[in-house]
PDB file of N, CA, C, O and CB in Angstrom:
ATOM      1  N   MET A   1     -50.312 -47.569  54.213  1.00  0.00           N
ATOM      2  CA  MET A   1     -49.768 -48.284  53.669  1.00  0.00           C
ATOM      3  C   MET A   1     -48.326 -48.683  54.381  1.00  0.00           C
ATOM      4  O   MET A   1     -47.730 -47.811  55.013  1.00  0.00           O
ATOM      5  CB  MET A   1     -49.816 -47.792  52.500  1.00  0.00           C
ATOM      6  N   LYS A   2     -47.846 -49.850  54.282  1.00  0.00           N
ATOM      7  CA  LYS A   2     -46.363 -49.799  54.793  1.00  0.00           C
ATOM      8  C   LYS A   2     -45.609 -49.444  53.550  1.00  0.00           C
ATOM      9  O   LYS A   2     -46.069 -49.396  52.409  1.00  0.00           O
ATOM     10  CB  LYS A   2     -45.786 -51.260  55.471  1.00  0.00           C
ATOM     11  N   ARG A   3     -44.204 -49.167  53.994  1.00  0.00           N
ATOM     12  CA  ARG A   3     -43.406 -48.667  53.173  1.00  0.00           C
ATOM     13  C   ARG A   3     -42.880 -49.790  51.973  1.00  0.00           C
ATOM     14  O   ARG A   3     -42.617 -49.489  50.808  1.00  0.00           O
ATOM     15  CB  ARG A   3     -42.350 -48.083  54.031  1.00  0.00           C
ATOM     16  N   LYS A   4     -42.815 -50.910  52.467  1.00  0.00           N
ATOM     17  CA  LYS A   4     -42.302 -52.366  51.682  1.00  0.00           C
ATOM     18  C   LYS A   4     -43.352 -52.482  50.654  1.00  0.00           C
ATOM     19  O   LYS A   4     -42.994 -52.911  49.557  1.00  0.00           O
ATOM     20  CB  LYS A   4     -42.261 -53.917  52.716  1.00  0.00           C
ATOM     21  N   THR A   5     -44.661 -52.153  50.841  1.00  0.00           N
ATOM     22  CA  THR A   5     -45.971 -52.630  50.126  1.00  0.00           C
ATOM     23  C   THR A   5     -45.500 -51.602  48.920  1.00  0.00           C
ATOM     24  O   THR A   5     -45.376 -52.046  47.779  1.00  0.00           O
ATOM     25  CB  THR A   5     -47.733 -52.341  51.026  1.00  0.00           C
ATOM     26  N   ILE A   6     -45.267 -50.345  49.187  1.00  0.00           N
ATOM     27  CA  ILE A   6     -45.398 -49.187  48.210  1.00  0.00           C
ATOM     28  C   ILE A   6     -44.083 -49.581  47.645  1.00  0.00           C
ATOM     29  O   ILE A   6     -44.192 -49.664  46.422  1.00  0.00           O
ATOM     30  CB  ILE A   6     -45.578 -47.525  48.817  1.00  0.00           C
ATOM     31  N   TYR A   7     -42.951 -49.840  48.031  1.00  0.00           N
ATOM     32  CA  TYR A   7     -41.743 -50.387  47.101  1.00  0.00           C
ATOM     33  C   TYR A   7     -42.111 -51.558  46.316  1.00  0.00           C
ATOM     34  O   TYR A   7     -41.676 -51.518  45.165  1.00  0.00           O
ATOM     35  CB  TYR A   7     -40.475 -50.817  47.938  1.00  0.00           C
ATOM     36  N   ASP A   8     -42.693 -52.437  46.577  1.00  0.00           N
ATOM     37  CA  ASP A   8     -43.358 -53.443  46.037  1.00  0.00           C
ATOM     38  C   ASP A   8     -44.242 -53.217  44.616  1.00  0.00           C
ATOM     39  O   ASP A   8     -44.129 -53.725  43.500  1.00  0.00           O
ATOM     40  CB  ASP A   8     -44.162 -53.865  47.105  1.00  0.00           C
ATOM     41  N   ILE A   9     -45.119 -52.279  45.141  1.00  0.00           N
ATOM     42  CA  ILE A   9     -45.654 -51.816  43.901  1.00  0.00           C
ATOM     43  C   ILE A   9     -45.224 -51.248  42.889  1.00  0.00           C
ATOM     44  O   ILE A   9     -45.506 -51.633  41.754  1.00  0.00           O
ATOM     45  CB  ILE A   9     -46.329 -51.234  44.036  1.00  0.00           C
ATOM     46  N   GLN A  10     -44.364 -50.098  43.181  1.00  0.00           N
ATOM     47  CA  GLN A  10     -43.607 -49.793  42.536  1.00  0.00           C
ATOM     48  C   GLN A  10     -42.672 -50.251  41.545  1.00  0.00           C
ATOM     49  O   GLN A  10     -42.322 -49.720  40.491  1.00  0.00           O
ATOM     50  CB  GLN A  10     -43.334 -49.457  43.074  1.00  0.00           C
ATOM     51  N   PHE A  11     -42.291 -51.473  42.146  1.00  0.00           N
ATOM     52  CA  PHE A  11     -41.222 -52.415  41.480  1.00  0.00           C
ATOM     53  C   PHE A  11     -42.013 -53.126  40.479  1.00  0.00           C
ATOM     54  O   PHE A  11     -41.645 -53.129  39.305  1.00  0.00           O
ATOM     55  CB  PHE A  11     -40.460 -53.495  42.519  1.00  0.00           C
ATOM     56  N   TYR A  12     -43.098 -53.744  40.866  1.00  0.00           N
ATOM     57  CA  TYR A  12     -44.525 -54.416  40.025  1.00  0.00           C
ATOM     58  C   TYR A  12     -44.653 -53.450  38.622  1.00  0.00           C
ATOM     59  O   TYR A  12     -44.352 -53.845  37.496  1.00  0.00           O
ATOM     60  CB  TYR A  12     -46.289 -54.216  41.158  1.00  0.00           C
ATOM     61  N   VAL A  13     -45.107 -52.259  38.915  1.00  0.00           N
ATOM     62  CA  VAL A  13     -45.351 -51.230  37.972  1.00  0.00           C
ATOM     63  C   VAL A  13     -44.195 -50.823  36.856  1.00  0.00           C
ATOM     64  O   VAL A  13     -44.385 -50.561  35.669  1.00  0.00           O
ATOM     65  CB  VAL A  13     -45.670 -50.072  38.790  1.00  0.00           C
ATOM     66  N   GLY A  14     -42.843 -50.848  37.640  1.00  0.00           N
ATOM     67  CA  GLY A  14     -41.892 -50.601  36.613  1.00  0.00           C
ATOM     68  C   GLY A  14     -41.583 -51.922  35.988  1.00  0.00           C
ATOM     69  O   GLY A  14     -41.233 -51.806  34.814  1.00  0.00           O
ATOM     70  N   ILE A  15     -41.612 -53.091  36.421  1.00  0.00           N
ATOM     71  CA  ILE A  15     -41.549 -54.108  35.563  1.00  0.00           C
ATOM     72  C   ILE A  15     -42.477 -54.423  34.317  1.00  0.00           C
ATOM     73  O   ILE A  15     -42.239 -54.934  33.222  1.00  0.00           O
ATOM     74  CB  ILE A  15     -41.593 -55.025  36.310  1.00  0.00           C
ATOM     75  N   ILE A  16     -43.812 -53.840  35.000  1.00  0.00           N
ATOM     76  CA  ILE A  16     -44.846 -53.950  33.681  1.00  0.00           C
ATOM     77  C   ILE A  16     -44.693 -53.050  32.591  1.00  0.00           C
ATOM     78  O   ILE A  16     -44.943 -53.366  31.428  1.00  0.00           O
ATOM     79  CB  ILE A  16     -46.278 -53.725  34.054  1.00  0.00           C
ATOM     80  N   LEU A  17     -44.144 -51.548  33.074  1.00  0.00           N
ATOM     81  CA  LEU A  17     -43.907 -50.655  32.245  1.00  0.00           C
ATOM     82  C   LEU A  17     -42.733 -50.875  31.192  1.00  0.00           C
ATOM     83  O   LEU A  17     -42.812 -50.623  29.989  1.00  0.00           O
ATOM     84  CB  LEU A  17     -43.753 -49.607  32.985  1.00  0.00           C
ATOM     85  N   ALA A  18     -41.755 -51.332  31.787  1.00  0.00           N
ATOM     86  CA  ALA A  18     -40.390 -52.001  30.937  1.00  0.00           C
ATOM     87  C   ALA A  18     -40.690 -52.958  30.116  1.00  0.00           C
ATOM     88  O   ALA A  18     -39.990 -52.960  29.103  1.00  0.00           O
ATOM     89  CB  ALA A  18     -39.300 -52.665  31.776  1.00  0.00           C
ATOM     90  N   LEU A  19     -41.644 -53.948  30.198  1.00  0.00           N
ATOM     91  CA  LEU A  19     -41.927 -54.948  29.344  1.00  0.00           C
ATOM     92  C   LEU A  19     -42.669 -54.508  28.230  1.00  0.00           C
ATOM     93  O   LEU A  19     -42.631 -54.947  27.080  1.00  0.00           O
ATOM     94  CB  LEU A  19     -42.554 -55.939  29.967  1.00  0.00           C
ATOM     95  N   THR A  20     -43.403 -53.521  28.733  1.00  0.00           N
ATOM     96  CA  THR A  20     -44.641 -53.194  27.954  1.00  0.00           C
ATOM     97  C   THR A  20     -43.725 -52.247  26.683  1.00  0.00           C
ATOM     98  O   THR A  20     -43.901 -52.305  25.466  1.00  0.00           O
ATOM     99  CB  THR A  20     -46.027 -52.188  29.055  1.00  0.00           C
ATOM    100  N   GLY A  21     -42.940 -51.578  27.283  1.00  0.00           N
ATOM    101  CA  GLY A  21     -41.809 -50.669  26.375  1.00  0.00           C
ATOM    102  C   GLY A  21     -40.915 -51.697  25.170  1.00  0.00           C
ATOM    103  O   GLY A  21     -40.614 -51.442  24.004  1.00  0.00           O
ATOM    104  N   ALA A  22     -40.723 -52.614  25.796  1.00  0.00           N
ATOM    105  CA  ALA A  22     -40.152 -53.682  25.130  1.00  0.00           C
ATOM    106  C   ALA A  22     -40.695 -54.380  23.800  1.00  0.00           C
ATOM    107  O   ALA A  22     -40.143 -54.657  22.735  1.00  0.00           O
ATOM    108  CB  ALA A  22     -40.092 -54.563  26.042  1.00  0.00           C
ATOM    109  N   ALA A  23     -42.060 -54.563  24.305  1.00  0.00           N
ATOM    110  CA  ALA A  23     -42.880 -55.151  23.490  1.00  0.00           C
ATOM    111  C   ALA A  23     -43.442 -54.081  22.366  1.00  0.00           C
ATOM    112  O   ALA A  23     -43.747 -54.490  21.246  1.00  0.00           O
ATOM    113  CB  ALA A  23     -43.935 -55.792  24.338  1.00  0.00           C
ATOM    114  N   MET A  24     -43.554 -52.800  22.697  1.00  0.00           N
ATOM    115  CA  MET A  24     -43.749 -52.066  21.577  1.00  0.00           C
ATOM    116  C   MET A  24     -42.665 -51.643  20.823  1.00  0.00           C
ATOM    117  O   MET A  24     -42.918 -51.020  19.792  1.00  0.00           O
ATOM    118  CB  MET A  24     -44.402 -51.085  21.860  1.00  0.00           C
ATOM    119  N   MET A  25     -41.378 -51.874  21.157  1.00  0.00           N
ATOM    120  CA  MET A  25     -40.474 -51.513  20.348  1.00  0.00           C
ATOM    121  C   MET A  25     -40.438 -52.759  19.342  1.00  0.00           C
ATOM    122  O   MET A  25     -40.219 -52.571  18.145  1.00  0.00           O
ATOM    123  CB  MET A  25     -39.180 -51.147  21.096  1.00  0.00           C
ATOM    124  N   PHE A  26     -40.671 -54.109  19.896  1.00  0.00           N
ATOM    125  CA  PHE A  26     -40.473 -55.335  18.989  1.00  0.00           C
ATOM    126  C   PHE A  26     -41.611 -55.271  18.027  1.00  0.00           C
ATOM    127  O   PHE A  26     -41.403 -55.439  16.826  1.00  0.00           O
ATOM    128  CB  PHE A  26     -40.466 -56.779  19.801  1.00  0.00           C
ATOM    129  N   PHE A  27     -42.967 -55.004  18.560  1.00  0.00           N
ATOM    130  CA  PHE A  27     -43.859 -54.814  17.397  1.00  0.00           C
ATOM    131  C   PHE A  27     -43.924 -53.371  16.618  1.00  0.00           C
ATOM    132  O   PHE A  27     -44.507 -53.394  15.534  1.00  0.00           O
ATOM    133  CB  PHE A  27     -45.223 -55.124  17.900  1.00  0.00           C
ATOM    134  N   GLU A  28     -43.463 -52.303  16.995  1.00  0.00           N
ATOM    135  CA  GLU A  28     -43.403 -51.071  16.457  1.00  0.00           C
ATOM    136  C   GLU A  28     -44.725 -50.479  16.382  1.00  0.00           C
ATOM    137  O   GLU A  28     -45.339 -50.102  15.384  1.00  0.00           O
ATOM    138  CB  GLU A  28     -42.786 -51.108  15.223  1.00  0.00           C
ATOM    139  N   LEU A  29     -45.067 -50.460  17.637  1.00  0.00           N
ATOM    140  CA  LEU A  29     -46.811 -50.043  17.780  1.00  0.00           C
ATOM    141  C   LEU A  29     -46.734 -48.323  17.816  1.00  0.00           C
ATOM    142  O   LEU A  29     -47.465 -47.706  17.041  1.00  0.00           O
ATOM    143  CB  LEU A  29     -47.708 -50.778  19.608  1.00  0.00           C
ATOM    144  N   LEU A  30     -45.773 -47.536  18.794  1.00  0.00           N
ATOM    145  CA  LEU A  30     -45.768 -46.341  18.887  1.00  0.00           C
ATOM    146  C   LEU A  30     -44.686 -45.576  18.285  1.00  0.00           C
ATOM    147  O   LEU A  30     -43.783 -46.249  17.786  1.00  0.00           O
ATOM    148  CB  LEU A  30     -45.888 -46.136  20.016  1.00  0.00           C
ATOM    149  N   PRO A  31     -44.591 -44.323  18.228  1.00  0.00           N
ATOM    150  CA  PRO A  31     -43.408 -43.803  17.468  1.00  0.00           C
ATOM    151  C   PRO A  31     -42.350 -44.052  18.432  1.00  0.00           C
ATOM    152  O   PRO A  31     -42.637 -44.339  19.594  1.00  0.00           O
ATOM    153  CB  PRO A  31     -43.490 -42.241  17.007  1.00  0.00           C
ATOM    154  N   VAL A  32     -40.896 -43.945  17.950  1.00  0.00           N
ATOM    155  CA  VAL A  32     -39.914 -44.339  18.717  1.00  0.00           C
ATOM    156  C   VAL A  32     -39.816 -43.311  20.131  1.00  0.00           C
ATOM    157  O   VAL A  32     -40.081 -43.912  21.172  1.00  0.00           O
ATOM    158  CB  VAL A  32     -38.626 -44.351  17.776  1.00  0.00           C
ATOM    159  N   PRO A  33     -39.583 -42.331  20.234  1.00  0.00           N
ATOM    160  CA  PRO A  33     -39.616 -41.703  21.187  1.00  0.00           C
ATOM    161  C   PRO A  33     -40.630 -41.949  22.486  1.00  0.00           C
ATOM    162  O   PRO A  33     -40.198 -41.836  23.634  1.00  0.00           O
ATOM    163  CB  PRO A  33     -39.698 -40.674  20.650  1.00  0.00           C
ATOM    164  N   ALA A  34     -41.671 -42.208  22.276  1.00  0.00           N
ATOM    165  CA  ALA A  34     -43.008 -42.622  22.886  1.00  0.00           C
ATOM    166  C   ALA A  34     -42.305 -43.879  23.797  1.00  0.00           C
ATOM    167  O   ALA A  34     -42.138 -43.917  25.016  1.00  0.00           O
ATOM    168  CB  ALA A  34     -44.375 -43.135  21.592  1.00  0.00           C
ATOM    169  N   ARG A  35     -41.933 -44.957  22.699  1.00  0.00           N
ATOM    170  CA  ARG A  35     -41.279 -46.268  23.147  1.00  0.00           C
ATOM    171  C   ARG A  35     -40.639 -46.227  24.044  1.00  0.00           C
ATOM    172  O   ARG A  35     -40.954 -46.738  25.118  1.00  0.00           O
ATOM    173  CB  ARG A  35     -40.558 -46.860  22.413  1.00  0.00           C
ATOM    174  N   ILE A  36     -39.291 -45.442  23.766  1.00  0.00           N
ATOM    175  CA  ILE A  36     -38.096 -45.149  24.596  1.00  0.00           C
ATOM    176  C   ILE A  36     -38.562 -44.424  26.134  1.00  0.00           C
ATOM    177  O   ILE A  36     -37.962 -44.512  27.205  1.00  0.00           O
ATOM    178  CB  ILE A  36     -37.077 -44.079  23.651  1.00  0.00           C
ATOM    179  N   THR A  37     -39.435 -43.924  25.924  1.00  0.00           N
ATOM    180  CA  THR A  37     -39.610 -42.789  27.059  1.00  0.00           C
ATOM    181  C   THR A  37     -40.528 -44.085  28.280  1.00  0.00           C
ATOM    182  O   THR A  37     -40.262 -44.123  29.482  1.00  0.00           O
ATOM    183  CB  THR A  37     -40.877 -40.961  26.305  1.00  0.00           C
ATOM    184  N   ILE A  38     -41.361 -44.825  27.746  1.00  0.00           N
ATOM    185  CA  ILE A  38     -42.377 -45.823  28.589  1.00  0.00           C
ATOM    186  C   ILE A  38     -41.109 -46.958  28.998  1.00  0.00           C
ATOM    187  O   ILE A  38     -41.274 -47.554  30.062  1.00  0.00           O
ATOM    188  CB  ILE A  38     -43.961 -46.643  27.437  1.00  0.00           C
ATOM    189  N   GLY A  39     -39.924 -47.258  28.241  1.00  0.00           N
ATOM    190  CA  GLY A  39     -39.007 -48.041  28.867  1.00  0.00           C
ATOM    191  C   GLY A  39     -38.059 -47.600  29.972  1.00  0.00           C
ATOM    192  O   GLY A  39     -37.563 -48.344  30.818  1.00  0.00           O
ATOM    193  N   ILE A  40     -37.870 -46.255  29.846  1.00  0.00           N
ATOM    194  CA  ILE A  40     -36.989 -45.505  30.491  1.00  0.00           C
ATOM    195  C   ILE A  40     -37.780 -45.277  31.925  1.00  0.00           C
ATOM    196  O   ILE A  40     -37.193 -45.266  33.007  1.00  0.00           O
ATOM    197  CB  ILE A  40     -36.601 -44.169  29.620  1.00  0.00           C
ATOM    198  N   VAL A  41     -38.900 -45.136  31.798  1.00  0.00           N
ATOM    199  CA  VAL A  41     -39.776 -44.571  33.065  1.00  0.00           C
ATOM    200  C   VAL A  41     -39.912 -46.128  33.936  1.00  0.00           C
ATOM    201  O   VAL A  41     -39.696 -46.238  35.143  1.00  0.00           O
ATOM    202  CB  VAL A  41     -41.637 -43.753  32.475  1.00  0.00           C
ATOM    203  N   GLY A  42     -40.225 -47.007  33.226  1.00  0.00           N
ATOM    204  CA  GLY A  42     -40.097 -48.349  33.939  1.00  0.00           C
ATOM    205  C   GLY A  42     -39.102 -48.712  34.372  1.00  0.00           C
ATOM    206  O   GLY A  42     -39.168 -49.336  35.431  1.00  0.00           O
ATOM    207  N   LEU A  43     -37.767 -48.483  33.753  1.00  0.00           N
ATOM    208  CA  LEU A  43     -36.185 -48.719  34.728  1.00  0.00           C
ATOM    209  C   LEU A  43     -36.287 -47.841  35.595  1.00  0.00           C
ATOM    210  O   LEU A  43     -36.214 -48.427  36.675  1.00  0.00           O
ATOM    211  CB  LEU A  43     -34.614 -48.469  34.017  1.00  0.00           C
ATOM    212  N   ALA A  44     -36.438 -46.571  35.784  1.00  0.00           N
ATOM    213  CA  ALA A  44     -36.320 -45.696  36.650  1.00  0.00           C
ATOM    214  C   ALA A  44     -37.543 -46.177  37.828  1.00  0.00           C
ATOM    215  O   ALA A  44     -37.272 -45.818  38.974  1.00  0.00           O
ATOM    216  CB  ALA A  44     -36.435 -44.241  35.915  1.00  0.00           C
ATOM    217  N   LEU A  45     -38.466 -46.722  37.706  1.00  0.00           N
ATOM    218  CA  LEU A  45     -39.447 -47.174  38.847  1.00  0.00           C
ATOM    219  C   LEU A  45     -38.697 -48.446  39.460  1.00  0.00           C
ATOM    220  O   LEU A  45     -38.786 -48.631  40.674  1.00  0.00           O
ATOM    221  CB  LEU A  45     -41.095 -47.593  38.239  1.00  0.00           C
ATOM    222  N   ILE A  46     -38.003 -49.278  38.712  1.00  0.00           N
ATOM    223  CA  ILE A  46     -37.321 -50.274  39.296  1.00  0.00           C
ATOM    224  C   ILE A  46     -36.183 -50.044  40.204  1.00  0.00           C
ATOM    225  O   ILE A  46     -35.975 -50.509  41.325  1.00  0.00           O
ATOM    226  CB  ILE A  46     -36.945 -50.991  38.386  1.00  0.00           C
ATOM    227  N   ALA A  47     -35.579 -49.336  39.580  1.00  0.00           N
ATOM    228  CA  ALA A  47     -34.099 -48.635  40.005  1.00  0.00           C
ATOM    229  C   ALA A  47     -34.555 -47.829  41.540  1.00  0.00           C
ATOM    230  O   ALA A  47     -33.815 -47.947  42.516  1.00  0.00           O
ATOM    231  CB  ALA A  47     -33.439 -47.237  38.536  1.00  0.00           C
ATOM    232  N   THR A  48     -35.791 -47.046  41.611  1.00  0.00           N
ATOM    233  CA  THR A  48     -35.726 -46.310  42.755  1.00  0.00           C
ATOM    234  C   THR A  48     -36.780 -47.349  44.029  1.00  0.00           C
ATOM    235  O   THR A  48     -37.040 -46.971  45.171  1.00  0.00           O
ATOM    236  CB  THR A  48     -36.358 -44.579  42.302  1.00  0.00           C
ATOM    237  N   SER A  49     -37.150 -48.458  43.503  1.00  0.00           N
ATOM    238  CA  SER A  49     -37.992 -49.298  44.357  1.00  0.00           C
ATOM    239  C   SER A  49     -37.508 -49.780  45.373  1.00  0.00           C
ATOM    240  O   SER A  49     -38.345 -50.223  46.160  1.00  0.00           O
ATOM    241  CB  SER A  49     -38.474 -50.253  43.818  1.00  0.00           C
ATOM    242  N   ARG A  50     -36.139 -49.893  45.758  1.00  0.00           N
ATOM    243  CA  ARG A  50     -35.641 -50.359  47.071  1.00  0.00           C
ATOM    244  C   ARG A  50     -35.904 -51.814  47.113  1.00  0.00           C
ATOM    245  O   ARG A  50     -36.055 -52.400  48.185  1.00  0.00           O
ATOM    246  CB  ARG A  50     -36.319 -49.625  48.288  1.00  0.00           C
ATOM    247  N   ARG A  51     -35.951 -52.305  46.165  1.00  0.00           N
ATOM    248  CA  ARG A  51     -36.484 -53.878  46.411  1.00  0.00           C
ATOM    249  C   ARG A  51     -35.404 -54.660  46.562  1.00  0.00           C
ATOM    250  O   ARG A  51     -34.422 -54.293  45.916  1.00  0.00           O
ATOM    251  CB  ARG A  51     -37.343 -54.551  45.235  1.00  0.00           C
ATOM    252  N   LYS A  52     -35.291 -55.557  47.173  1.00  0.00           N
ATOM    253  CA  LYS A  52     -33.903 -56.231  47.101  1.00  0.00           C
ATOM    254  C   LYS A  52     -33.923 -57.546  46.495  1.00  0.00           C
ATOM    255  O   LYS A  52     -34.770 -58.340  46.906  1.00  0.00           O
ATOM    256  CB  LYS A  52     -33.286 -56.394  48.459  1.00  0.00           C
ATOM    257  N   MET A  53     -33.151 -57.886  45.615  1.00  0.00           N
ATOM    258  CA  MET A  53     -33.348 -59.165  44.853  1.00  0.00           C
ATOM    259  C   MET A  53     -32.277 -60.210  45.368  1.00  0.00           C
ATOM    260  O   MET A  53     -31.083 -60.107  45.087  1.00  0.00           O
ATOM    261  CB  MET A  53     -33.191 -58.911  43.224  1.00  0.00           C
ATOM    262  N   ASP A  54     -32.766 -61.151  46.088  1.00  0.00           N
ATOM    263  CA  ASP A  54     -32.067 -62.115  46.788  1.00  0.00           C
ATOM    264  C   ASP A  54     -31.943 -63.676  45.875  1.00  0.00           C
ATOM    265  O   ASP A  54     -32.593 -64.697  46.100  1.00  0.00           O
ATOM    266  CB  ASP A  54     -32.887 -62.240  48.246  1.00  0.00           C
ATOM    267  N   LEU A  55     -30.918 -63.465  44.827  1.00  0.00           N
ATOM    268  CA  LEU A  55     -30.918 -64.293  43.874  1.00  0.00           C
ATOM    269  C   LEU A  55     -29.715 -65.651  44.222  1.00  0.00           C
ATOM    270  O   LEU A  55     -29.627 -66.752  43.678  1.00  0.00           O
ATOM    271  CB  LEU A  55     -30.646 -63.360  42.564  1.00  0.00           C
ATOM    272  N   LEU A  56     -29.057 -65.168  45.110  1.00  0.00           N
ATOM    273  CA  LEU A  56     -28.030 -66.139  45.549  1.00  0.00           C
ATOM    274  C   LEU A  56     -28.024 -66.580  47.225  1.00  0.00           C
ATOM    275  O   LEU A  56     -27.193 -67.383  47.649  1.00  0.00           O
ATOM    276  CB  LEU A  56     -26.614 -65.449  45.153  1.00  0.00           C
TER     277      LEU A  56
END
């Protein structure tokens, strides 16, 4: 697999985990430490994905 593809997959998995953690916090589905851990792992995946955000 190309590196760009791996970085894109890592970015999308990070987005999914971060949003899942946020939804679990909103609906109070799991204990607080588990929700925080899921959110932090998602943010870490996004931060290390090396995907460029060309917004401007």
